[in-house]
VEXDREN-2710 file (C-alpha; in Angstrom, 1 decimal):
% VEXDREN-2710
k/r/px/py/pz
1/MET/0.0/0.0/0.0
2/LYS/1.2/3.5/-0.8
3/LYS/0.0/6.9/0.5
4/ALA/0.6/10.2/-1.1
5/LEU/-0.1/13.5/0.8
6/LEU/-0.6/16.5/-1.4
7/ILE/-0.8/19.8/0.5
8/VAL/-1.7/23.1/-1.3
9/LEU/-0.6/26.2/0.6
10/ASP/-3.3/28.4/-0.8
11/SER/-1.9/31.5/-2.5
12/VAL/1.7/31.0/-1.4
13/GLY/3.5/32.3/-4.5
14/ALA/7.2/32.2/-5.2
15/GLY/7.8/35.1/-7.5
16/ALA/6.3/36.7/-10.6
17/LEU/5.9/34.6/-13.7
18/PRO/7.4/35.9/-16.9
19/ASP/3.9/36.9/-18.1
20/ALA/2.9/38.6/-14.8
21/HIS/2.8/42.0/-16.5
22/LEU/-0.2/40.8/-18.5
23/TYR/-2.1/40.6/-15.3
24/GLY/-0.7/43.7/-13.7
25/ASP/1.4/41.6/-11.3
26/GLU/5.0/42.4/-12.4
27/GLY/7.2/42.3/-9.3
28/ALA/4.9/40.3/-7.1
29/ASN/6.6/37.7/-4.8
30/THR/4.4/36.4/-2.0
31/LEU/7.1/34.5/-0.1
32/GLY/9.9/36.8/-0.9
33/HIS/8.2/39.9/0.2
34/ILE/6.9/38.4/3.4
35/ALA/10.5/37.3/4.2
36/GLU/11.7/40.8/3.5
37/ALA/9.1/42.4/5.7
38/LEU/9.3/40.1/8.7
39/PRO/11.3/37.1/10.0
40/LEU/9.9/34.0/8.4
41/ARG/10.7/30.8/10.2
42/LEU/9.8/27.5/8.5
43/PRO/12.2/25.0/10.1
44/ASN/10.3/21.8/9.2
45/MET/9.8/22.6/5.6
46/ASN/13.3/24.0/5.4
47/ARG/14.7/20.7/6.6
48/MET/13.1/19.2/3.5
49/GLY/14.7/21.8/1.2
50/PHE/12.1/24.6/1.0
51/SER/14.5/27.4/1.7
52/HIS/16.5/26.4/-1.4
53/ILE/13.7/27.3/-3.7
54/PRO/15.0/30.3/-5.7
55/GLY/13.8/33.8/-5.2
56/ILE/12.0/33.4/-1.9
57/GLY/14.7/34.8/0.3
58/LEU/14.9/32.3/3.1
59/GLU/18.1/31.5/4.9
60/MET/19.1/28.1/3.5
61/ASP/19.3/25.0/5.7
62/GLU/22.5/23.3/4.4
63/ARG/21.6/20.1/6.2
64/ALA/18.3/19.7/4.4
65/ALA/17.2/16.5/2.8
66/GLY/14.4/16.5/0.2
67/ALA/13.5/17.7/-3.3
68/PHE/12.7/21.3/-4.1
69/GLY/11.8/23.4/-7.1
70/ARG/9.2/25.8/-8.4
71/MET/6.4/25.4/-11.0
72/ALA/5.1/27.7/-13.7
73/GLU/1.4/27.9/-14.6
74/VAL/0.5/27.1/-18.2
75/SER/-3.2/27.9/-17.9
76/PRO/-4.2/31.5/-18.3
77/GLY/-5.5/33.1/-15.1
78/LYS/-4.6/33.1/-11.5
79/ASP/-7.5/31.7/-9.6
80/THR/-8.0/28.8/-7.3
81/THR/-9.9/26.5/-9.6
82/THR/-7.4/27.0/-12.5
83/GLY/-4.5/26.3/-10.2
84/HIS/-5.9/23.2/-8.6
85/TRP/-7.1/21.8/-11.9
86/GLU/-3.7/22.2/-13.4
87/ILE/-2.1/20.6/-10.4
88/ALA/-4.4/17.7/-10.9
89/GLY/-3.5/17.5/-14.6
90/LEU/-6.2/19.6/-16.3
91/ARG/-4.9/22.7/-18.1
92/LEU/-7.2/25.4/-19.5
93/GLU/-6.8/26.9/-23.0
94/ARG/-8.9/29.9/-22.2
95/PRO/-9.3/31.7/-18.8
96/PHE/-12.6/31.6/-17.0
97/PRO/-14.6/34.8/-17.7
98/THR/-14.3/37.8/-15.4
99/PHE/-16.7/40.7/-15.0
100/PRO/-14.9/43.9/-14.0
101/ASP/-18.0/46.0/-14.6
102/GLY/-20.4/43.6/-12.8
103/PHE/-22.6/41.0/-14.3
104/PRO/-24.8/41.7/-17.3
105/GLY/-28.4/43.0/-16.7
106/GLU/-30.0/40.0/-18.4
107/LEU/-28.1/37.6/-16.2
108/MET/-29.0/39.4/-13.0
109/GLU/-32.7/39.7/-14.1
110/ALA/-32.8/35.9/-14.6
111/PHE/-31.1/35.3/-11.2
112/GLU/-33.5/37.6/-9.4
113/ALA/-36.5/36.0/-11.0
114/ALA/-35.2/32.6/-10.1
115/ILE/-34.6/33.4/-6.4
116/GLY/-37.7/35.6/-6.1
117/THR/-36.0/38.7/-4.7
118/ARG/-34.0/41.7/-5.8
119/THR/-30.2/41.8/-5.1
120/LEU/-27.7/44.5/-3.9
121/GLY/-24.3/45.3/-5.3
122/ASN/-23.3/43.6/-8.5
123/TYR/-19.8/45.2/-8.7
124/PRO/-16.2/44.1/-8.0
125/ALA/-15.3/44.6/-4.4
126/SER/-13.3/43.3/-1.4
127/GLY/-15.3/40.8/0.5
128/THR/-15.0/42.8/3.8
129/ALA/-15.4/46.2/2.3
130/ILE/-18.7/45.3/0.6
131/LEU/-20.2/44.2/3.9
132/ASP/-19.5/47.7/5.3
133/GLU/-21.0/49.3/2.2
134/LEU/-24.1/47.2/1.9
135/GLY/-24.5/45.0/5.0
136/GLU/-26.9/47.3/6.9
137/GLU/-29.1/47.7/3.8
138/HIS/-29.1/43.9/3.3
139/ILE/-30.3/43.5/6.9
140/ARG/-33.0/46.1/6.3
141/THR/-34.2/44.8/3.0
142/GLY/-33.4/41.1/3.1
143/TYR/-31.8/41.3/-0.4
144/PRO/-28.7/39.2/-0.9
145/ILE/-25.5/41.0/-1.9
146/VAL/-23.9/39.9/-5.2
147/TYR/-20.4/40.9/-6.1
148/THR/-17.3/39.7/-7.9
149/SER/-13.6/40.4/-8.0
150/ALA/-10.6/40.2/-10.4
151/ASP/-11.1/36.5/-10.2
152/SER/-13.8/34.5/-12.1
153/VAL/-16.3/34.4/-9.2
154/PHE/-20.0/35.1/-8.6
155/GLN/-20.2/35.7/-4.8
156/ILE/-23.3/36.0/-2.7
157/ALA/-23.1/37.4/0.8
158/ALA/-25.9/37.1/3.3
159/HIS/-26.3/37.6/7.0
160/GLU/-26.9/34.2/8.6
161/GLU/-29.9/35.6/10.6
162/VAL/-31.4/37.2/7.5
163/ILE/-30.9/34.4/4.9
164/PRO/-30.2/31.0/6.6
165/LEU/-27.3/29.0/5.3
166/GLU/-29.4/26.4/3.5
167/ARG/-31.2/29.1/1.6
168/LEU/-28.0/30.9/0.7
169/TYR/-26.6/27.6/-0.6
170/GLU/-29.8/27.1/-2.6
171/MET/-29.3/30.6/-4.2
172/CYS/-25.7/29.6/-5.1
173/GLU/-27.0/26.4/-6.7
174/ILE/-29.4/28.5/-8.8
175/ALA/-26.7/30.9/-9.8
176/ARG/-24.4/28.0/-10.7
177/GLY/-27.2/26.7/-13.0
178/LEU/-27.5/30.0/-14.8
179/LEU/-23.8/30.7/-15.1
180/THR/-23.1/28.8/-18.3
181/GLY/-21.6/29.6/-21.7
182/PRO/-20.0/33.1/-21.7
183/TYR/-21.1/33.4/-18.1
184/ALA/-19.4/30.2/-16.9
185/VAL/-17.4/31.6/-14.0
186/GLY/-15.0/29.3/-12.2
187/ARG/-16.8/29.5/-8.9
188/VAL/-20.0/30.6/-7.2
189/ILE/-19.1/31.3/-3.6
190/ALA/-21.5/31.5/-0.6
191/ARG/-20.2/34.2/1.8
192/PRO/-22.3/34.1/5.0
193/PHE/-21.6/36.7/7.7
194/ILE/-22.7/37.9/11.1
195/GLY/-22.7/41.2/13.0
196/GLU/-25.0/44.1/13.6
197/LYS/-23.6/47.1/11.8
198/ALA/-20.9/48.4/9.5
199/GLY/-17.5/48.0/11.0
200/ALA/-18.6/45.0/13.1
201/PHE/-19.5/42.5/10.3
202/SER/-17.4/39.3/10.0
203/ARG/-17.6/36.4/7.7
204/THR/-18.2/33.0/9.1
205/LYS/-16.9/29.5/8.3
206/GLY/-20.1/28.6/6.4
207/ARG/-18.5/29.6/3.2
208/ARG/-19.0/27.1/0.3
209/ASP/-17.7/27.1/-3.2
210/PHE/-19.8/25.8/-6.2
211/SER/-17.4/25.0/-9.0
212/LEU/-17.8/24.0/-12.6
213/ASP/-17.4/20.2/-13.2
214/PRO/-13.9/19.6/-14.4
215/THR/-13.8/19.6/-18.2
216/GLY/-11.5/16.6/-18.5
217/GLU/-9.9/13.8/-16.5
218/THR/-7.8/14.6/-13.5
219/ILE/-5.5/12.6/-11.4
220/LEU/-8.4/12.3/-8.9
221/ASP/-10.5/10.6/-11.6
222/LEU/-7.7/8.3/-12.6
223/LEU/-6.8/7.2/-9.1
224/LYS/-10.5/6.5/-8.2
225/ARG/-11.0/4.6/-11.5
226/LYS/-8.0/2.5/-10.8
227/GLY/-9.3/1.5/-7.3
228/HIS/-7.3/3.9/-5.1
229/GLN/-8.8/5.9/-2.3
230/VAL/-8.9/9.7/-2.9
231/PHE/-9.6/11.9/0.1
232/GLY/-10.2/15.6/-0.1
233/VAL/-9.8/18.0/2.8
234/GLY/-11.1/21.6/3.0
235/LYS/-12.1/23.2/-0.3
236/ILE/-11.0/20.2/-2.5
237/GLU/-14.5/18.8/-2.8
238/ASP/-15.8/22.2/-3.9
239/ILE/-13.0/22.9/-6.4
240/PHE/-13.6/19.5/-8.2
241/ASN/-17.3/19.5/-7.7
242/HIS/-17.0/16.3/-5.6
243/ARG/-15.6/14.5/-8.7
244/GLY/-12.9/11.9/-8.3
245/LEU/-13.2/11.6/-4.5
246/THR/-13.9/8.6/-2.4
247/GLY/-14.1/10.6/0.8
248/SER/-14.1/14.2/1.9
249/ASN/-13.9/16.3/5.0
250/HIS/-15.0/19.9/4.3
251/ALA/-13.1/21.2/7.3
252/ALA/-13.0/25.0/7.6
253/GLY/-9.7/26.8/8.5
254/ASN/-6.2/25.5/8.6
255/PRO/-6.2/24.0/12.1
256/ALA/-9.3/22.0/11.3
257/CYS/-8.0/21.0/7.9
258/ILE/-4.7/19.8/9.4
259/ASP/-6.6/17.8/12.0
260/ALA/-8.7/16.2/9.2
261/ALA/-5.6/15.3/7.2
262/ILE/-4.1/13.7/10.3
263/ASP/-7.3/11.6/10.7
264/TYR/-7.0/10.4/7.2
265/MET/-3.3/9.7/7.4
266/ARG/-3.9/7.5/10.5
267/GLN/-6.0/5.2/8.3
268/ASP/-4.7/2.3/6.3
269/PHE/-5.4/3.2/2.7
270/ASP/-3.8/3.0/-0.7
271/GLY/-4.2/6.4/-2.4
272/LEU/-4.1/10.1/-2.1
273/CYS/-5.0/12.6/0.6
274/PHE/-5.4/16.0/-1.1
275/VAL/-5.4/19.0/1.3
276/ASN/-6.1/22.7/0.7
277/LEU/-5.0/25.1/3.5
278/VAL/-7.0/28.2/2.7
279/ASP/-6.2/30.7/5.5
280/THR/-3.2/32.3/3.9
281/ASP/-5.4/33.3/1.0
282/MET/-8.8/34.0/2.3
283/ILE/-8.0/35.5/5.7
284/TYR/-4.6/37.1/5.1
285/GLY/-3.7/37.5/1.5
286/HIS/-6.7/39.3/0.2
287/ARG/-6.7/41.5/3.3
288/ARG/-3.0/42.3/2.7
289/ASP/-2.2/41.2/6.3
290/VAL/1.5/40.5/6.1
291/LYS/1.9/39.5/9.8
292/GLY/-1.1/37.3/9.7
293/TYR/0.1/35.6/6.6
294/ARG/3.5/35.0/8.1
295/ASP/2.0/33.6/11.3
296/SER/-0.3/31.3/9.3
297/LEU/2.6/29.8/7.4
298/GLU/4.6/29.3/10.5
299/TYR/1.6/27.6/12.2
300/THR/1.3/25.2/9.3
301/ASP/5.0/24.5/9.4
302/SER/4.8/23.8/13.1
303/ARG/2.3/21.0/12.6
304/LEU/4.0/19.4/9.6
305/PRO/5.8/16.8/11.9
306/GLU/2.4/15.5/13.0
307/LEU/1.7/14.5/9.4
308/THR/5.1/13.2/8.5
309/ALA/5.1/11.0/11.6
310/LEU/2.2/9.2/10.1
311/MET/4.0/8.5/6.8
312/GLY/5.6/5.1/6.2
313/GLU/8.6/4.2/4.2
314/GLY/8.0/5.0/0.6
315/ASP/5.0/7.3/1.2
316/LEU/5.2/10.6/-0.7
317/LEU/4.7/14.1/0.5
318/ILE/4.2/17.0/-2.0
319/VAL/3.8/20.6/-0.9
320/THR/2.9/23.3/-3.4
321/ALA/0.5/26.2/-4.0
322/ASP/-2.1/27.2/-6.6
323/HIS/-1.3/30.9/-7.3
324/GLY/0.1/33.9/-5.4
325/CYS/-1.6/36.6/-3.3
326/ASP/1.3/38.8/-2.3
327/PRO/0.1/40.6/0.9
328/THR/2.6/43.5/0.2
329/PHE/1.2/44.1/-3.3
330/ARG/-1.3/46.7/-4.5
331/GLY/-5.0/45.8/-4.6
332/THR/-6.5/42.8/-2.9
333/ASP/-6.4/40.2/-5.6
334/HIS/-4.4/37.1/-6.5
335/THR/-1.0/37.5/-8.1
336/ARG/0.4/35.6/-11.1
337/GLU/3.4/33.8/-9.7
338/TYR/5.5/30.7/-9.7
339/VAL/4.5/28.3/-6.9
340/PRO/6.9/26.4/-4.6
341/LEU/7.4/22.7/-5.0
342/LEU/8.6/20.5/-2.2
343/ALA/8.7/16.6/-2.4
344/TRP/9.8/14.4/0.4
345/GLN/10.0/10.7/1.5
346/LYS/11.4/9.2/4.6
347/GLY/15.0/8.3/4.4
348/MET/16.0/10.8/1.7
349/GLN/19.6/11.8/1.8
350/GLY/20.8/15.1/0.5
351/LEU/19.0/17.6/-1.8
352/TYR/17.5/17.1/-5.2
353/ASN/16.9/20.2/-7.3
354/LEU/13.8/19.7/-9.4
355/GLY/14.4/23.0/-11.2
356/THR/11.6/25.1/-12.7
357/ARG/8.8/22.9/-13.9
358/ARG/6.9/23.9/-17.0
359/SER/3.5/23.1/-15.6
360/PHE/1.7/22.5/-12.3
361/SER/0.6/19.3/-14.0
362/ASP/4.0/17.7/-13.3
363/VAL/2.4/16.9/-9.9
364/ALA/-0.3/14.9/-11.5
365/ALA/2.3/13.1/-13.7
366/THR/4.4/12.3/-10.7
367/LEU/1.4/10.9/-8.7
368/SER/0.4/8.8/-11.6
369/GLU/3.9/7.3/-11.9
370/TYR/4.1/6.9/-8.1
371/PHE/1.0/4.7/-8.1
372/GLY/2.2/2.7/-11.1
373/HIS/0.1/4.1/-13.9
374/GLU/1.1/5.2/-17.4
375/GLU/-0.9/8.4/-17.8
376/ARG/1.2/11.6/-17.6
377/PHE/-1.4/14.3/-18.4
378/GLY/0.9/15.9/-21.0
379/ALA/3.4/16.7/-18.3
380/VAL/6.6/15.3/-16.9
381/SER/7.0/13.3/-13.7
382/PHE/9.7/14.3/-11.3
383/LEU/9.7/11.0/-9.4
384/GLY/12.9/9.8/-11.0
385/GLU/14.6/13.1/-10.2
386/MET/14.1/12.4/-6.5
387/GLU/16.1/9.2/-6.7
388/GLU/19.3/10.2/-8.5
389/LYS/21.7/13.1/-8.3
END
């Protein structure tokens, strides 16, 4: 039996991609700029080679043993769904649509008719700012708040005492059904919140994402079809619309997600545990909170030994990210960046430089080879590069 643990540090970018200027992100470097602003201590990942990844500015651990590198994104865009799908072997030829001027009138009319009420907003906004702008009116009128961002998202915010969670989720399902063709955004996101007035509103852990069904086969589909277990933790079930999973724990927040991953890793299974750790993105990256982002990374690093202690000889750990969200950068949106790559197995001796991979899909190719399958998803496995200097 073999276990693979794949951890996505949501939004932990490793420097601007060559085409970052096309996205207004030239000069972004999530890890590098955090390390410049504050001491960043990641001793457990550094012992596996993380600090040797180029461009992130960490003090190198010369005694490290593991495989390190970085990956470029082939797919256009810089959103969660695109990044995770490419990690899983599915690359996009065209980006998901975005709506910098809000959603078209015909779409909003159809949505309002379907949910039986008017809406507020319909413009790009920060998720916290729009609550201060429209939260009190929402409480007064009962109308849900619709907004978007630079990402391909249709977000619906509602106070939990005004629109109960199940009704909010139902509205999201209705929106997902309408958002097809030219309106087929990557995600519809439920954004429940609490509080009594502007300045005191806060989002809750009832968030849910409603993604498009993957448009092709992913490593999750392949492993499930071949009889392996595939466990998703956190947002994974949302991002892949539950496809390719044999089990899932929709834990909310990094502490709960790490606990859920530990629970899975304690089990005897043959297959993949795929974990998204969202706090760095959702709580700190978009809010440009450098200290909070740093602290969240250090917390995750502090708990890594609990996971590696549950790995047997030959089990595989891969740590990466899905895009950037540089908390020192302008605006509040994701940033188009390389992502870090760390691969580790017990008993590794010395460092293995995996270089700059051409696609996030090299992860899918590696997992496929690791489990003994021929599919490579048009990418290149790095499994052999972990075994020879």
